[in-house]
Structures are given as C-alpha cells and as structure tokens.
RODO-2510 file (C-alpha; in nm, 4 decimals, decimal comma):
residues 393
     n   res          X          Y          Z
     1     m     0,0000     0,0000     0,0000
     2     r     0,1438     0,3342    -0,1070
     3     t     0,1883     0,6005     0,1615
     4     v     0,0954     0,9538     0,0551
     5     d     0,2645     1,2652     0,1891
     6     a     0,0061     1,5450     0,2017
     7     a     0,2126     1,8555     0,2752
     8     g     0,3975     1,6678     0,5489
     9     l     0,0967     1,4702     0,6733
    10     g     0,1476     1,0974     0,6212
    11     i    -0,1555     0,9048     0,4939
    12     g    -0,1439     0,5258     0,4779
    13     d    -0,1220     0,2060     0,6772
    14     e     0,1811     0,3258     0,8744
    15     h    -0,0064     0,6301     1,0044
    16     p    -0,3162     0,6832     1,2209
    17     p    -0,6478     0,7458     1,0454
    18     r    -0,6781     1,1061     0,9316
    19     i    -0,9894     1,3143     0,9891
    20     m    -1,1065     1,5521     0,7165
    21     g    -1,3360     1,8231     0,8496
    22     v    -1,5686     2,0097     0,6158
    23     l    -1,6110     2,3821     0,5538
    24     n    -1,8438     2,5153     0,2844
    25     v    -1,8419     2,8609     0,1320
    26     s    -2,1330     2,7543    -0,0872
    27     k    -2,4591     2,9182     0,0171
    28     e    -2,6572     2,6307    -0,1358
    29     s    -2,4830     2,3596     0,0711
    30     p    -2,7437     2,1622     0,2717
    31     y    -2,5486     2,1346     0,5999
    32     d    -2,6004     2,4776     0,7583
    33     p    -2,3505     2,4533     1,0479
    34     s    -2,0588     2,4289     0,8043
    35     v    -2,1670     2,7061     0,5630
    36     f    -2,0083     3,0520     0,5794
    37     d    -1,9669     3,3468     0,3467
    38     d    -1,7675     3,5602     0,5897
    39     p    -1,3957     3,4614     0,6060
    40     g    -1,3605     3,5651     0,9709
    41     e    -1,6573     3,3580     1,0852
    42     a    -1,5397     3,0684     0,8681
    43     a    -1,1915     3,0833     1,0195
    44     a    -1,3331     3,0808     1,3724
    45     y    -1,5398     2,7731     1,2836
    46     v    -1,2338     2,5996     1,1428
    47     d    -1,0218     2,6794     1,4496
    48     e    -1,2862     2,5866     1,7061
    49     e    -1,5056     2,3196     1,5494
    50     l    -1,2667     2,1491     1,3072
    51     i    -0,8987     2,1823     1,4015
    52     g    -0,9847     2,2321     1,7676
    53     e    -1,1720     1,9006     1,7704
    54     g    -0,9039     1,7008     1,5917
    55     a    -0,9295     1,7575     1,2150
    56     d    -0,6045     1,6868     1,0307
    57     i    -0,7409     1,8136     0,6989
    58     v    -0,9920     2,0902     0,6266
    59     d    -1,1820     2,0341     0,3025
    60     v    -1,3254     2,3584     0,1642
    61     g    -1,6156     2,3335    -0,0795
    62     l    -1,6923     2,6153    -0,3221
    63     e    -2,0249     2,4716    -0,4359
    64     s    -2,2675     2,2037    -0,3327
    65     a    -2,2244     1,8830    -0,5287
    66     n    -2,5872     1,7894    -0,4566
    67     k    -2,7485     1,6727    -0,7818
    68     r    -3,0501     1,8980    -0,7125
    69     f    -2,8437     2,2101    -0,7878
    70     e    -2,7087     2,3500    -1,1107
    71     v    -2,3364     2,2882    -1,1588
    72     l    -2,1231     2,5994    -1,1322
    73     s    -1,8726     2,6732    -1,4061
    74     a    -1,5018     2,7011    -1,3331
    75     d    -1,5311     3,0806    -1,3514
    76     e    -1,8167     3,0789    -1,1000
    77     e    -1,6144     2,8652    -0,8609
    78     l    -1,3177     3,1001    -0,9026
    79     e    -1,5390     3,3905    -0,7973
    80     r    -1,5854     3,2159    -0,4603
    81     l    -1,2193     3,1334    -0,4172
    82     d    -1,1358     3,4667    -0,2500
    83     t    -1,3519     3,3725     0,0500
    84     a    -1,1836     3,0326     0,0717
    85     v    -0,8350     3,1837     0,0547
    86     e    -0,9114     3,4587     0,3046
    87     t    -1,0414     3,1926     0,5418
    88     l    -0,7192     2,9949     0,5127
    89     e    -0,5165     3,3098     0,5805
    90     s    -0,7229     3,3861     0,8924
    91     v    -0,6970     3,0411     1,0531
    92     s    -0,4568     3,0174     1,3448
    93     g    -0,4616     2,6381     1,3896
    94     d    -0,2463     2,3863     1,2055
    95     a    -0,4088     2,1665     0,9416
    96     i    -0,3810     2,0657     0,5778
    97     f    -0,6178     2,2659     0,3580
    98     s    -0,7892     2,0879     0,0704
    99     i    -0,9910     2,2537    -0,2040
   100     e    -1,2930     2,0574    -0,3263
   101     t    -1,3471     2,1117    -0,6975
   102     r    -1,3894     1,9358    -1,0295
   103     y    -1,1924     2,1838    -1,2401
   104     h    -0,8161     2,1928    -1,2915
   105     e    -0,8258     2,5728    -1,3263
   106     v    -0,9751     2,6096    -0,9796
   107     a    -0,7339     2,3568    -0,8316
   108     e    -0,4364     2,5367    -0,9850
   109     a    -0,5528     2,8766    -0,8592
   110     a    -0,6151     2,7441    -0,5069
   111     l    -0,2787     2,5684    -0,4903
   112     a    -0,1051     2,8840    -0,6078
   113     r    -0,2730     3,0764    -0,3243
   114     g    -0,1795     2,8509    -0,0369
   115     y    -0,3934     2,5353    -0,0524
   116     d    -0,2125     2,2071     0,0160
   117     m    -0,4336     1,9447    -0,1423
   118     v    -0,7147     1,8850    -0,3920
   119     n    -1,0359     1,6856    -0,3444
   120     d    -1,1575     1,6095    -0,6966
   121     i    -1,5229     1,5101    -0,6762
   122     c    -1,5300     1,4138    -1,0444
   123     g    -1,2358     1,1756    -1,0263
   124     f    -1,0174     1,3218    -1,3030
   125     a    -1,3078     1,3668    -1,5451
   126     d    -1,1143     1,6845    -1,6200
   127     p    -0,8100     1,5184    -1,7822
   128     e    -0,5871     1,8126    -1,6876
   129     m    -0,6444     1,7589    -1,3152
   130     p    -0,3793     1,4869    -1,2649
   131     r    -0,1228     1,7035    -1,4462
   132     v    -0,1914     2,0022    -1,2205
   133     c    -0,1715     1,7925    -0,9042
   134     a     0,1477     1,6198    -1,0178
   135     e     0,3139     1,9469    -1,1139
   136     h     0,2329     2,0945    -0,7726
   137     d     0,3309     1,7640    -0,6044
   138     v     0,0170     1,7588    -0,3908
   139     a    -0,2109     1,4893    -0,2575
   140     v    -0,5416     1,4547    -0,4403
   141     g    -0,8611     1,2800    -0,3369
   142     k    -1,0144     1,1095    -0,6392
   143     m    -1,3832     1,0274    -0,6100
   144     a    -1,5203     0,7537    -0,8366
   145     s    -1,7200     0,9265    -1,1123
   146     p    -1,8120     0,8872    -1,4789
   147     p    -1,6183     1,0867    -1,7420
   148     d    -1,8638     1,3744    -1,7049
   149     l    -1,7980     1,6957    -1,5118
   150     t    -2,1679     1,7360    -1,4374
   151     s    -2,2207     1,3968    -1,2683
   152     p    -1,9891     1,3450    -0,9712
   153     g    -2,0207     1,0045    -0,8089
   154     a    -2,2884     0,8834    -1,0504
   155     v    -2,1644     0,5229    -1,0628
   156     e    -2,3759     0,2482    -0,9079
   157     d    -2,2315    -0,1026    -0,9277
   158     v    -1,9301    -0,1816    -0,7070
   159     d    -1,7284    -0,3217    -0,9974
   160     d    -1,8023    -0,0106    -1,2037
   161     i    -1,6988     0,2105    -0,9083
   162     y    -1,3695     0,0235    -0,8873
   163     d    -1,3099     0,0648    -1,2600
   164     a    -1,4125     0,4320    -1,2563
   165     l    -1,1364     0,5083    -1,0070
   166     g    -0,8853     0,4251    -1,2810
   167     q    -1,0191     0,7028    -1,5070
   168     n    -0,7269     0,9040    -1,6495
   169     g    -0,4836     0,7219    -1,4243
   170     f    -0,3380     0,8126    -1,0870
   171     t    -0,0773     1,0485    -0,9552
   172     d     0,1835     0,9318    -0,7049
   173     k    -0,0193     1,1055    -0,4335
   174     t    -0,3720     0,9906    -0,5188
   175     i    -0,6197     0,8950    -0,2453
   176     v    -0,9189     0,6977    -0,3774
   177     d    -1,2784     0,7644    -0,2701
   178     p    -1,5513     0,5068    -0,3553
   179     a    -1,8192     0,7798    -0,3631
   180     f    -2,0743     0,6816    -0,1005
   181     g    -2,4048     0,8653    -0,1254
   182     g    -2,6974     0,9367    -0,3538
   183     w    -2,5054     1,0900    -0,6407
   184     s    -2,7529     0,9691    -0,9031
   185     e    -3,1180     0,8703    -0,9205
   186     a    -3,0148     0,5186    -1,0187
   187     k    -2,7883     0,4634    -0,7196
   188     t    -2,9653     0,2772    -0,4405
   189     l    -2,9010     0,2322    -0,0702
   190     a    -2,8272    -0,1329    -0,1497
   191     d    -2,5516    -0,0176    -0,3889
   192     d    -2,3876     0,1819    -0,1104
   193     r    -2,4168    -0,1061     0,1334
   194     a    -2,2600    -0,3439    -0,1191
   195     t    -1,9739    -0,0984    -0,1683
   196     f    -1,9197    -0,0747     0,2059
   197     r    -1,9244    -0,4552     0,2462
   198     r    -1,6593    -0,4794    -0,0279
   199     l    -1,4500    -0,1866     0,0941
   200     r    -1,1370    -0,4021     0,1340
   201     e    -1,1350    -0,4584    -0,2419
   202     f    -1,0405    -0,0963    -0,2999
   203     r    -0,7101    -0,1629    -0,1233
   204     g    -0,6293    -0,3610    -0,4367
   205     l    -0,5732    -0,0316    -0,6192
   206     g    -0,2672     0,0243    -0,3985
   207     y    -0,3585     0,3787    -0,2902
   208     p    -0,4916     0,5112     0,0424
   209     i    -0,8705     0,5185     0,0768
   210     l    -1,0926     0,8136     0,1712
   211     v    -1,4497     0,7519     0,2848
   212     s    -1,7268     1,0069     0,3210
   213     i    -2,0016     0,8260     0,5130
   214     n    -2,1077     1,0865     0,7679
   215     r    -2,4835     1,0468     0,8352
   216     k    -2,5350     0,9011     0,4869
   217     n    -2,8730     0,7582     0,3866
   218     f    -2,7507     0,4014     0,3482
   219     l    -2,6598     0,4003     0,7179
   220     r    -2,9595     0,5972     0,8444
   221     d    -3,1932     0,3570     0,6670
   222     v    -3,0581     0,0608     0,8642
   223     a    -3,1501     0,2180     1,1976
   224     g    -3,4479     0,4199     1,0766
   225     r    -3,2963     0,7495     1,1915
   226     p    -3,3307     1,1019     1,0491
   227     t    -3,0138     1,3004     0,9794
   228     e    -3,0092     1,4797     1,3144
   229     e    -3,0189     1,1443     1,4995
   230     a    -2,7747     0,9591     1,2737
   231     l    -2,4451     1,0270     1,4510
   232     p    -2,4315     0,6852     1,6247
   233     v    -2,4699     0,4929     1,2982
   234     s    -2,2007     0,7111     1,1381
   235     l    -1,9606     0,6366     1,4222
   236     a    -2,0249     0,2633     1,4055
   237     a    -1,9584     0,2665     1,0313
   238     t    -1,6469     0,4800     1,0791
   239     s    -1,4876     0,2208     1,3076
   240     m    -1,5759    -0,0536     1,0623
   241     a    -1,4406     0,1426     0,7636
   242     v    -1,1063     0,2074     0,9322
   243     e    -1,0795    -0,1542     1,0459
   244     r    -1,1387    -0,2554     0,6829
   245     g    -0,8611    -0,0293     0,5595
   246     a    -0,9841     0,3289     0,5153
   247     h    -0,7210     0,5953     0,5848
   248     v    -0,9122     0,9256     0,5697
   249     v    -1,2637     0,9883     0,7026
   250     r    -1,4453     1,2987     0,5814
   251     t    -1,6970     1,4291     0,8344
   252     h    -1,8916     1,7180     0,9865
   253     d    -1,8706     1,5554     1,3323
   254     v    -1,4985     1,5827     1,3900
   255     a    -1,4432     1,5013     1,7590
   256     e    -1,6736     1,2008     1,7656
   257     t    -1,5505     1,0667     1,4316
   258     r    -1,1902     1,0941     1,5442
   259     d    -1,2620     0,8755     1,8465
   260     a    -1,4497     0,6179     1,6390
   261     a    -1,1673     0,6057     1,3836
   262     l    -0,9101     0,5479     1,6576
   263     i    -1,1115     0,2503     1,7859
   264     g    -1,1269     0,1012     1,4367
   265     n    -0,7538     0,1527     1,3965
   266     e    -0,6734    -0,0015     1,7339
   267     f    -0,8407    -0,3290     1,6428
   268     a    -0,7363    -0,3476     1,2779
   269     r    -0,4817    -0,6098     1,1797
   270     d    -0,1127    -0,5150     1,1780
   271     r    -0,0673    -0,4902     0,8034
   272     v     0,2854    -0,3471     0,7893
   273     r     0,5658    -0,5347     0,9644
   274     e     0,9268    -0,4353     1,0259
   275     a     1,1707    -0,6392     0,8152
   276     g     1,4788    -0,4260     0,7551
   277     d     1,5423    -0,3203     0,3965
   278     v     1,2642    -0,5360     0,2534
   279     s     0,9111    -0,4182     0,3277
   280     v     0,6549    -0,6734     0,4424
   281     e     0,2818    -0,6065     0,4202
   282     e     0,0201    -0,8654     0,5085
   283     l    -0,2567    -0,8053     0,2582
   284     d    -0,6040    -0,7666     0,4033
   285     v    -0,7719    -1,0406     0,2011
   286     t    -1,0851    -1,2186     0,3216
   287     t    -1,2482    -1,3211    -0,0086
   288     p    -1,1218    -1,4485    -0,3455
   289     r    -1,2485    -1,1304    -0,5092
   290     e    -1,0282    -0,9204    -0,2804
   291     a    -0,7333    -1,1431    -0,3690
   292     e    -0,8083    -1,1034    -0,7385
   293     r    -0,7857    -0,7230    -0,7079
   294     h    -0,4305    -0,7529    -0,5742
   295     l    -0,3360    -1,0118    -0,8340
   296     d    -0,4576    -0,7810    -1,1102
   297     r    -0,2591    -0,4939    -0,9588
   298     v     0,0683    -0,6847    -0,9810
   299     g    -0,0076    -0,8009    -1,3346
   300     a    -0,0952    -1,1656    -1,2721
   301     a    -0,3775    -1,1572    -1,5268
   302     s    -0,1359    -1,0694    -1,8095
   303     g     0,1256    -1,3339    -1,7279
   304     s     0,1459    -1,7056    -1,7928
   305     e    -0,1474    -1,9432    -1,7705
   306     l    -0,0389    -2,0268    -1,4148
   307     a    -0,0664    -1,6574    -1,3232
   308     d    -0,4325    -1,6220    -1,4132
   309     s    -0,5674    -1,3984    -1,1351
   310     a    -0,9179    -1,5449    -1,1429
   311     a    -0,7796    -1,8959    -1,0960
   312     l    -0,5218    -1,8056    -0,8326
   313     s    -0,7643    -1,6050    -0,6212
   314     g    -0,9536    -1,9198    -0,5270
   315     d    -0,6422    -2,0455    -0,3499
   316     a    -0,5833    -1,7259    -0,1519
   317     v    -0,8434    -1,7596     0,1217
   318     v    -0,9205    -2,0455     0,3591
   319     r    -1,2869    -2,0926     0,4470
   320     v    -1,4172    -2,2821     0,7496
   321     f    -1,7686    -2,4271     0,7886
   322     e    -1,9317    -2,6386     1,0542
   323     l    -2,1900    -2,8919     0,9420
   324     a    -2,4216    -3,0276     1,2123
   325     g    -2,6971    -3,2879     1,2177
   326     l    -2,4884    -3,5443     1,0281
   327     s    -2,5291    -3,9198     1,0485
   328     d    -2,2280    -4,1491     1,0796
   329     a    -2,2748    -4,2351     0,7116
   330     d    -2,2784    -3,8633     0,6243
   331     v    -1,9482    -3,8128     0,8061
   332     g    -1,7931    -4,0979     0,6071
   333     s    -1,9288    -3,9635     0,2763
   334     l    -1,8138    -3,6122     0,3598
   335     s    -1,4627    -3,7332     0,4390
   336     t    -1,4477    -3,9231     0,1105
   337     a    -1,5650    -3,6192    -0,0901
   338     a    -1,3182    -3,3950     0,0937
   339     s    -1,0177    -3,6155     0,0231
   340     g    -1,0824    -3,5863    -0,3488
   341     a    -1,1099    -3,2074    -0,3351
   342     g    -0,8162    -3,1330    -0,1049
   343     v    -1,0435    -3,0230     0,1797
   344     t    -0,9903    -3,1120     0,5472
   345     v    -1,2773    -3,2580     0,7490
   346     v    -1,2556    -3,2854     1,1274
   347     p    -1,5565    -3,4696     1,2752
   348     d    -1,6521    -3,4476     1,6394
   349     a    -1,5163    -3,7134     1,8688
   350     g    -1,8451    -3,8807     1,9622
   351     g    -2,0873    -4,1010     1,7828
   352     a    -2,4212    -3,9867     1,6502
   353     d    -2,6782    -3,8933     1,9130
   354     g    -3,0291    -3,7594     1,8827
   355     d    -2,9050    -3,4386     1,7255
   356     g    -2,6600    -3,6089     1,4944
   357     r    -2,2899    -3,5411     1,4556
   358     s    -2,0987    -3,2313     1,3507
   359     a    -1,7829    -3,1751     1,1492
   360     l    -1,5551    -2,8836     1,0677
   361     v    -1,4807    -2,8414     0,6982
   362     f    -1,1970    -2,6162     0,5894
   363     g    -0,9904    -2,5482     0,2821
   364     t    -0,9260    -2,2856     0,0181
   365     s    -1,2287    -2,1347    -0,1518
   366     r    -1,1471    -2,3183    -0,4718
   367     a    -1,1125    -2,6540    -0,2979
   368     v    -1,4312    -2,6146    -0,0949
   369     a    -1,6209    -2,5190    -0,4104
   370     e    -1,5122    -2,8491    -0,5670
   371     l    -1,6796    -3,0626    -0,3017
   372     d    -1,9179    -3,2883    -0,4902
   373     p    -2,2734    -3,2594    -0,3497
   374     a    -2,3517    -3,5951    -0,5126
   375     a    -2,0681    -3,7790    -0,3354
   376     g    -2,3038    -4,0052    -0,1427
   377     g    -2,4678    -3,9711     0,1948
   378     t    -2,8153    -3,8369     0,2475
   379     d    -3,0105    -3,5748     0,0584
   380     a    -2,9556    -3,3505     0,3604
   381     l    -2,5763    -3,3758     0,3182
   382     s    -2,6017    -3,3056    -0,0538
   383     g    -2,8094    -2,9978     0,0182
   384     a    -2,5597    -2,8800     0,2789
   385     l    -2,2696    -2,9156     0,0340
   386     e    -2,4619    -2,7188    -0,2278
   387     t    -2,5045    -2,4424     0,0312
   388     v    -2,1323    -2,4477     0,1106
   389     e    -2,0468    -2,4331    -0,2601
   390     s    -2,2726    -2,1323    -0,3166
   391     a    -2,1193    -1,9527    -0,0174
   392     v    -1,7682    -1,9561    -0,1660
   393     r    -1,8537    -1,8670    -0,5237
***
C-alpha cells in the first residue's frame, strides 16, 4: 500500500487514520452549520469546530455537489475562491487545507494561493487535473465518477466504481474515494451497502482510501434514523471502515468521528511489519475477489497461464464451515468427498446422538467449491454441500 505525503501529513497504513473536516463557502450547501460566506466567521469555525476538535485536513467546498443544484462553471467557482483563501489566511490552527473542486483551473488557482491538497469530486473527469496535481506535487482525493464533469459520483455497481477510479490514471499522491451517497437517481441504498461490504477490495488499487459516510442515507436507513439522529450509525460505520482499511474519514462531526476512527484503527490487523530493507505487508484479504484485485494490480492476469488472477484467487483464502446434524454415514461420505477435493474434514469425537454429529470443513475457496454434493450420503448432506459451494462462489 502506497503512503501519501500530504504537505507533510502521512496518509497510509503506517499512520493513524486522518480526519477531514468540512467547511463550505457555498450558500446552497445543505449542511447549515458548516456554511459561511464571511472569512472571519469561517476561520473561527475551522479553528474551534474542526482543528480544535481534531481535524487533520480541512476540506473547503466552493459549491454544493448535490445533484438537485445546477453545476457551477469554473469561472463561478473562481469567484468564490477569495472567500476560501481569506479563510485559510485567517486560521490560526495547524491543518492541511484541501480545495474541493472538479476543475483543474480552480485547483491550480487554489494551490497557487496557499492550498495544500485537492479533493476532486469528479475523479479526473477533467483530464488536466492529474497534471496540475502532479506538477504541484500535492495529494489529491479522487472520487469515483463517470467521465462527465456534471455527474460526480454517478456510478452504481461496485465493480463499475472500482473501474471508474482508474479514469485518467493516478498520480503518485492519489487517495481513492468510492463515492458513497446518492449521487444519481439510479444509485440505491443497497448499492452503497454493497460498496461498504466490499470496501477491502479498494485496497487492491494500492492507494490510500478516503471515505465520506457521515450520516449518509444508506446508514440511516438501517436504523431508521433522520439526519439529526444519525451520529451513532455514522460512528459505528467509521470504526468498521477504518478496520477494513480506510485511511481518511471525511466528516462534519470531527471530535466524535476521530474517536471512532481510533477505535477502528486499534483493532485493525497489523498490516505493515518491520523487516529491515525489505518491506513486508500482510494483505487484508478475506475473499477471493479481494485477492483477485491484488493479483490484477501486480499483473498476474497478463502473465502465464499459471498466473491467471481469477484462478489463483480461489487459493488465496481459507474458508471454514461447521456442518451439524450429520449421520455417521454422512461423516464418512463427507470425508471421502473432501479427500478428493483437497479439503480437510474434522468430525466431532463422539458417535451420533439424537441431534446427529458435527464436522468442521476447511480449505481454500477453490477446494471447498469443488466438493461434490452428489458424493453419497443423504439428501440432507447433498443440500448442505450445495449451500457451502454457493457460499464460496
């Protein structure tokens, strides 16, 4: 996993999770507490409510990206840049300042006037954006989006989101953002939940991950909470996101989100290990699909037949199941089927009683999927093996 230096702030597995607080100088932005048009008042908010509560990065929005509003032109965003710059100049606290925009002209102007970082909500749909960020040697958040400057985040399927993040390449200091939220009419809460469940896959891109999940609909819907009561679900998801590998959390609730992120980080696996001159990273892989992302990244799919990423990924993860309610004959049939597939079966020590016997079944995903449901035994055993097969595919 690449580590990104954002104006001296390290972002990656070797660093604590970073909190990105939000300031808007866009009068149409829907979250009133973060909206200011007076630089002095904005600076006080940043010092007290963002940096003062633990924000490492302050993300300044010039317009609302809400699909209900007309998209501002680059010139219209530039007209608002003075307020954003004057705010930065009035802040007394220490933080990295990020400009949220979709236009390379706005990014270049902001960077020239003191901003440290870019948050591109259209994910390099402006093909000049990566050039500007590379020339200024700055970190850039890249949100998954179609090649359309008017439709930030309007990608629904998880696989399409993953692919969209590759649009117009990456800079050395890119931070990828899977674009949670209702960015298009077609995107559903189920799409967001699927993306969150598969968050570890985005580590396969090899760049740090930014998530913006604060009080989002796909979380509120689970608990049936309105926005003003949705902080607890946001904090729960924040801990889970960091544990799954997110490095930056964008939020309006800085102090609480910081604490939740630290809990997620505390109980995440130790991915990076000291090994002298050779780096060692234990990849966070729990499914064959996650393994396939990493295999594709290192070029396995383009190598020899033995290096086919889709085939290799089935050998990357061990799955463990417990089957209960088995007869003695079922245990014998299961053991026979397992020996042919390269799967290990460990039955319980006792004989069958009124509830039957149990057995642990474990092996790689590919091996478990090759268990033959028709290998003998009862219909119940065959049905159980079909269930196991479907679970690993």
